[in-house]
N, C-alpha and C positions, 0 to 999 in steps of 0.2 A: 426454264431452265434443262427438261429435259428437251424439247422443243431443239433446243437449241445446239446439242450434243447431238440428238437424229440429223437435221441441220450438216454441223462439225464434218459428223462421218462421210455425208455425200460426197463433203468435196476434198477431201483425202483420198477416198477412195477412185476421186476423179483423176488427184498427182498421182495414188497407185497408179493408174490403165498407165497414163503417160508418160509414168515414170518406163512401164515395164516399154511398154509399146517403146520408147528409144535404147534401154537397156536387153531386155530378156530373148533367147534365142525364139526362134517361129510358133519353134511347137511346142512352146512352155505360153504361149501371148492367151489359147484359150480355155486350159487349165485359170488362169491367172484370173479371167474375166469372172468365168465360174464361182471360184472362191469368194473372189468381194460380192458376185449376185447373189448369196446367199448368205451374206454376213449382215448386210444393205436387206433382205426377208427379215431375218429375224431380229436387225433391230426400228424396223420397223411392225414386225409381232410383237416386239415391246412396246413401243411408244400405244399403239392400239390395246394393249392390258393395262401398262402404266393408263394412262389416259380412261378409261372400260373402271380400271379400280376407284379412281377422283368422278366417276363418272360426267368426265364431260368425253366430248367426241373430238377424240385426232385429227388433226388438224394437215391433213394428208391424204395424198391419191383426189381422183376422183369426186366432184362433190363432198370433195371434207371426209371419207366417209371410205371405212378397209375392207371389201367384201373378204366375210371368211372367211368360206373355202375358198378365198382363190389362197389365201394362203396355209393353208396345212394341206399335208399330203403332198409335198413335193420336194424332187430330190435336192 
């Protein structure tokens, strides 16, 4: 169920980007993209944390793993 919600988040992000490309002024496109990227990074970390708590590997990322050091300390 958590994995399905994670995937729905990517679908929503893609839809949001498509809508933004059609409707937002050019100077707002990149900030919108950054906002979506940060939200997806948070969702990715949340999924990894849940899977870790449950003792199950997340099925995301290269080789089905999340590199913890790539997820932390990034703006």
